[in-house]
C-alpha positions in Angstrom: -67.6 17.8 -125.5 -66.6 19.2 -122.0 -62.7 18.5 -120.7 -63.1 16.3 -117.9 -62.9 18.0 -114.4 -59.9 17.5 -112.7 -59.6 15.9 -109.4 -59.7 17.3 -106.4 -56.2 17.4 -104.1 -58.3 17.2 -100.9 -60.4 13.5 -102.5 -56.5 12.5 -103.3 -55.2 13.0 -100.1 -57.9 11.5 -98.5 -57.8 8.5 -100.6 -54.3 7.9 -100.3 -54.7 8.5 -96.2 -57.2 5.5 -96.3 -55.2 3.4 -98.0 -52.6 4.0 -95.5 -54.4 3.0 -93.3 -55.9 -0.1 -94.5 -52.7 -1.1 -95.5 -51.3 -0.8 -92.0 -53.3 -4.0 -90.8 -52.4 -6.7 -93.2 -48.8 -5.1 -93.5 -45.9 -6.8 -92.0 -42.3 -4.6 -91.1 -39.5 -5.7 -90.2 -36.1 -4.0 -89.3 -33.1 -3.9 -91.8 -30.0 -5.4 -90.9 -26.6 -5.0 -91.6 -23.1 -6.9 -91.1 -20.6 -5.1 -90.1 -17.6 -7.2 -90.0 -15.6 -5.6 -87.5 -14.0 -7.7 -84.9 -13.7 -5.3 -81.8 -17.1 -4.7 -82.3 -18.2 -8.3 -82.7 -16.7 -9.5 -79.0 -17.7 -6.5 -77.7 -21.1 -7.0 -78.5 -21.0 -10.5 -77.7 -19.8 -9.7 -74.4 -22.0 -7.2 -73.8 -24.8 -9.9 -74.5 -23.0 -12.3 -72.2 -22.8 -10.0 -69.3 -26.4 -9.4 -69.7 -27.9 -13.1 -69.8 -25.7 -14.0 -67.2 -27.1 -11.1 -64.7 -30.7 -12.3 -65.1 -29.6 -16.0 -65.6 -27.3 -16.0 -62.4 -28.9 -12.9 -60.3 -32.1 -12.6 -61.2 -33.1 -16.2 -61.7 -31.1 -18.2 -59.4 -30.7 -15.6 -56.6 -33.5 -13.8 -56.4 -36.0 -16.6 -57.8 -38.0 -13.7 -59.6 -39.4 -16.8 -61.1 -41.6 -17.0 -58.2 -44.2 -14.7 -56.8 -43.6 -14.0 -53.2 -45.0 -13.0 -49.9 -43.3 -10.7 -46.9 -43.9 -10.7 -43.2 -45.8 -13.7 -42.5 -48.2 -13.8 -39.5 -46.7 -15.1 -36.5 -47.1 -15.7 -32.9 -44.9 -16.6 -30.1 -45.1 -17.5 -26.6 -41.9 -17.5 -24.0 -41.4 -19.4 -21.1 -38.3 -19.0 -18.2 -37.4 -21.1 -16.1 -34.8 -21.1 -12.9 -33.5 -19.5 -9.3 -30.9 -17.6 -8.1 -29.9 -15.9 -4.8 -28.8 -12.6 -4.2 -27.7 -11.4 -0.4 -30.2 -13.9 2.1 -32.7 -14.2 -0.4 -34.3 -16.6 -3.4 -35.9 -15.4 -6.5 -37.7 -17.4 -8.8 -39.5 -17.0 -11.8 -42.0 -15.0 -10.3 -39.8 -12.3 -9.3 -37.4 -11.6 -11.9 -39.2 -12.0 -15.3 -41.6 -8.9 -16.1 -44.0 -9.3 -17.2 -44.9 -12.6 -16.4 -47.4 -12.9 -19.6 -44.8 -14.8 -21.6 -44.8 -12.4 -24.4 -42.4 -11.1 -27.4 -40.8 -8.3 -25.2 -40.0 -9.5 -21.5 -37.5 -8.8 -19.1 -35.0 -10.8 -16.9 -34.3 -8.6 -13.7 -30.6 -8.9 -12.5 -29.9 -6.5 -10.5 -32.0 -3.6 -8.0 -31.7 -1.0 -6.1 -34.6 -1.6 -3.0 -36.1 1.3 -1.1 -38.1 -0.7 1.8 -40.5 1.2 4.0 -41.7 4.3 1.8 -44.7 6.0 3.6 -46.4 9.1 3.0 -44.8 11.5 4.4 -42.3 14.1 4.6 -38.5 14.1 4.6 -35.4 15.8 2.0 -35.7 15.8 -1.5 -33.3 14.2 -3.5 -29.9 16.4 -3.7 -29.9 14.9 -7.6 -33.1 16.9 -8.4 -32.7 20.0 -10.2 -33.2 23.1 -7.4 -33.1 20.9 -4.3 -30.3 22.1 -2.7 -30.5 24.8 -0.2 -29.3 27.2 2.7 -32.1 28.1 4.5 -36.3 28.3 4.2 -36.1 31.0 1.6 -34.6 29.3 -1.2 -38.0 26.6 -0.8 -40.9 27.6 -2.4 -43.9 26.2 -0.3 -46.4 24.2 -2.8 -44.4 24.1 -5.8 -44.5 20.5 -7.5 -41.3 19.3 -9.6 -42.2 16.8 -12.6 -38.9 15.5 -12.2 -38.4 15.3 -8.4 -40.3 13.1 -5.5 -42.9 15.1 -3.8 -44.7 17.8 -3.0 -42.3 21.1 -1.7 -43.4 22.4 2.0 -41.0 25.2 2.5 -38.5 24.2 4.5 -34.6 23.3 4.0 -33.3 20.5 5.7 -30.4 18.2 6.0 -29.9 15.7 3.9 -29.8 12.0 4.8 -25.9 12.2 4.8 -23.1 14.8 5.1 -23.3 18.7 5.3 -25.9 19.1 2.4 -29.5 20.4 2.8 -32.4 20.1 0.9 -35.7 21.7 0.1 -38.4 19.0 2.5 -41.1 17.4 0.2 -44.3 15.7 0.9 -44.5 12.2 -1.0 -43.1 8.8 -0.9 -40.5 8.8 1.9 -37.9 8.4 2.4 -36.7 9.4 -1.3 -35.1 6.7 -3.6 -31.3 8.4 -3.2 -31.7 8.2 0.3 -32.2 4.4 2.0 -31.8 2.2 -1.7 -30.0 -0.5 -1.1 -28.7 -2.5 -4.3 -28.8 -6.1 -4.9 -27.4 -8.6 -7.6 -29.6 -11.7 -9.0 -27.0 -12.7 -12.1 -24.8 -15.2 -10.2 -27.2 -18.1 -11.6 -28.8 -15.9 -13.9 -27.0 -17.5 -17.1 -27.6 -21.2 -16.5 -31.9 -19.3 -16.9 -33.5 -21.6 -19.8 -35.6 -19.5 -22.0 -38.3 -21.3 -24.4 -39.5 -19.2 -27.5 -42.5 -21.2 -29.6 -42.6 -19.0 -32.7 -45.8 -20.4 -35.4 -45.5 -18.7 -39.0 -48.6 -18.7 -41.8 -48.7 -17.5 -45.1 -52.1 -16.6 -45.8 -51.2 -16.5 -50.0 -49.8 -19.7 -49.9 -51.9 -21.7 -47.0 -49.0 -22.7 -45.3 -48.2 -22.9 -42.2 -45.5 -24.0 -39.8 -43.8 -24.1 -36.3 -40.5 -24.5 -34.7 -41.1 -27.2 -32.0 -40.5 -30.5 -33.1 -43.8 -33.0 -32.9 -42.7 -35.5 -31.0 -44.7 -37.2 -27.9 -42.0 -38.5 -26.3 -40.9 -36.2 -23.8 -38.3 -34.1 -25.7 -38.6 -31.0 -24.8 -37.6 -32.2 -21.3 -34.6 -32.8 -21.8 -33.3 -30.7 -25.0 -31.5 -27.9 -25.5 -30.6 -25.7 -28.5 -28.3 -26.9 -31.1 -28.2 -25.1 -34.6 -26.9 -28.8 -36.3 -28.6 -31.5 -34.2 -31.5 -29.9 -32.6 -32.7 -26.9 -34.4 -36.6 -27.4 -33.5 -36.0 -27.4 -29.5 -36.3 -23.4 -29.1 -35.0 -23.7 -25.2 -31.8 -20.9 -25.3 -29.5 -20.6 -22.2 -29.7 -16.7 -20.9 -25.9 -17.1 -21.4 -25.3 -18.3 -24.8 -28.1 -16.1 -26.1 -25.5 -13.0 -24.7 -22.4 -14.5 -25.9 -24.0 -14.9 -29.5 -25.0 -11.3 -28.8 -21.3 -11.0 -28.6 -21.5 -8.9 -25.2 -20.0 -9.7 -21.3 -22.9 -10.7 -19.0 -21.4 -9.0 -16.0 -21.2 -5.8 -17.6 -24.8 -6.6 -19.0 -26.3 -7.8 -16.0 -25.4 -4.6 -14.0 -26.3 -2.0 -16.6 -28.9 -4.0 -18.8 -29.5 -3.9 -22.3 -31.8 -5.4 -25.2 -31.0 -8.2 -26.9 -32.9 -9.2 -29.9 -33.9 -12.8 -30.9 -34.7 -12.8 -34.3 -36.2 -15.7 -36.6 -36.1 -15.7 -39.9 -38.4 -17.9 -41.9 -37.6 -17.7 -45.7 -38.8 -20.5 -47.4 -39.0 -21.6 -51.2 -42.6 -23.7 -51.1 -41.5 -25.3 -54.3 -39.0 -27.5 -52.0 -40.5 -30.0 -49.5 -41.9 -28.2 -46.5 -38.9 -29.7 -44.6 -36.8 -27.7 -46.1 -38.3 -24.5 -44.7 -36.7 -24.2 -41.4 -36.1 -21.1 -38.8 -32.7 -19.4 -39.0 -31.8 -17.7 -35.9 -29.3 -14.7 -34.9 -29.0 -12.8 -31.8 -27.7 -8.7 -31.0 -27.7 -6.1 -29.0 -30.3 -3.4 -29.7 -29.6 -0.9 -27.8 -27.0 1.5 -28.3 -23.7 0.5 -25.7 -21.0 3.0 -27.2 -24.1 6.3 -26.5 -24.0 6.6 -22.5 -27.0 8.6 -22.6 -29.1 6.0 -23.8 -27.4 2.6 -23.8 -28.3 -0.3 -20.7 -32.0 -1.1 -19.8 -33.8 -0.1 -15.9 -37.5 0.4 -15.1 -39.5 1.1 -11.6 -42.2 -1.0 -9.9 -43.4 -1.1 -6.4 -44.7 -3.8 -4.0 -47.4 -2.5 -1.4 -48.6 -3.9 1.8 -49.5 -2.5 5.4 -48.3 -2.2 8.6 -50.9 -1.6 11.5 -52.8 0.1 9.7 -50.7 1.8 7.3 -49.8 1.5 3.8 -46.6 0.5 2.7 -44.0 0.1 -0.2 -41.4 -1.3 -1.3 -40.0 0.6 -4.0 -37.6 -1.4 -6.5 -35.2 0.2 -9.5 -34.5 -2.9 -11.5 -31.7 -3.1 -13.9 -31.7 -6.1 -16.4 -31.6 -7.8 -19.7 -34.9 -7.3 -22.0 -35.1 -10.1 -24.7 -37.1 -9.1 -27.9 -37.9 -12.1 -30.3 -38.4 -10.5 -33.5 -40.3 -12.4 -36.6 -40.0 -12.0 -40.4 -39.3 -13.9 -43.7 -40.3 -14.5 -47.0 -42.0 -16.8 -48.9 -42.1 -18.1 -52.8 -43.2 -20.4 -54.8 -43.3 -20.4 -58.7 -46.0 -18.2 -60.7 -46.7 -18.1 -64.7 -46.4 -14.1 -64.4 -43.0 -13.0 -63.0 -41.5 -15.4 -64.9 -42.9 -14.5 -68.7 -42.7 -10.8 -67.2 -39.0 -11.4 -66.1 -38.3 -13.6 -69.3 -39.7 -10.4 -71.5 -36.9 -8.1 -69.3 -34.1 -10.7 -69.9 -34.8 -10.5 -73.6 -35.4 -6.7 -74.1 -32.3 -5.9 -72.0 -29.8 -8.0 -74.9 -30.8 -5.2 -77.3 -28.9 -3.1 -74.8 -26.0 -4.6 -77.2 -27.2 -3.1 -80.3 -27.7 0.2 -79.0 -24.3 0.4 -77.7 -22.3 -1.0 -80.3 -24.5 1.6 -83.1 -23.6 4.9 -80.9 -20.0 3.6 -80.9 -19.8 3.3 -84.6 -22.2 6.7 -85.5 -19.6 8.4 -83.2 -16.0 7.3 -82.8 -15.0 5.2 -85.7 -13.3 6.5 -88.9 -16.2 5.6 -91.2 -19.1 6.6 -89.4 -21.0 8.8 -91.8 -20.9 5.7 -94.2 -22.0 3.4 -91.7 -24.5 6.0 -91.2 -25.3 6.5 -94.6 -26.3 3.2 -95.2 -28.2 2.5 -91.8 -30.5 4.8 -92.6 -32.5 6.4 -95.4 -33.4 9.5 -96.2 -36.3 10.8 -98.3 -37.5 14.0 -98.8 -41.4 15.4 -99.4 -41.8 16.3 -103.3 -45.1 18.7 -103.5 -47.7 16.4 -105.9 -47.0 18.9 -108.8 -43.2 17.8 -109.0 -42.4 14.5 -110.5 -40.8 12.0 -108.3 -37.1 11.6 -108.8 -35.8 8.1 -108.1 -32.2 8.3 -106.7 -30.0 5.3 -105.4 -27.7 6.7 -102.6 -25.0 6.2 -103.5 -21.7 4.1 -101.8 -18.6 4.5 -103.6 -16.9 2.8 -101.1 -19.4 0.2 -99.7 -20.0 -1.1 -96.7 -17.2 -3.8 -96.8 -14.9 -0.5 -95.9 -16.0 -0.8 -92.6 
């Protein structure tokens, strides 16, 4: 009778792999738990767990409200209106003259001082001595037809006496007299601190379909008699210019002479899990231009008013210094959502395992009996050839885990 053929090693291996794959589908694995009786290590472990739980409960969930879905940067509209009159030397100024631009947008300027050059016409006159290479001694120093981009006109090639003093400058063809030669300064800031500014703001969070404005919904003429107060009149957004400058920490007189930029920041941070009445605007004020940098501090601009005298086009050039107001709106809204709540809870539970990792690292690295702990924690197996009988061996632990 023929001897039985030995099974192919390849077939045995394939069947083992198949059984292993199938068993992985329905087998349950659980980690091995070892209790180490060490008071200091136990206190450290619980302290780390407590700190992690406090971080997630207090900071992540209470402070950051990470259980909410959030939206930043609300859609916003701003309408502004300035009221008041002021005076300068021999003139009364109203809103139409000292507010630029007059449309009432989120950025506008209130003129507080002007340097006016009256009766300018197209003709020839000495160039400003402030212009580079404008000073001269003779006609040879002036090139006819030369145009300086920082100057006031086209040079004629003549060297003429300056408006005052013994100096001479090159003659130019342009709007004459130039600004330095005949400007007159006028201060408008006497009554300016009492100017009132209405800032009407509406915001919308499209993700949550939430809208709100900063004006009280009243029909009793409330806006005609109220003034902003953070506690009693929060929904009366009418501010005095002096109040805004004071809250920004600036001197009104200095700011009115040199000009500057003040930011009015409206912050809408809304927890939409609460009633809509709890979502309120918060106002803050600060100066935006760097006042300590002389080269870039202050604010001024120029514009001209044109008219005709005896058929000749004439203009008044005005260099205006003023306080520019920038209304800036930002905020964030949040509302409970299941998805971020689950994600942050899972992160918190996972992070608690950092305590186990830290204590394991201390046990395996720094403690006296770290080898005993390593022997108990890790099972080492040696892969033997199939032809050799497997020898079962039980790790010996002469001292036992209790020695830890």
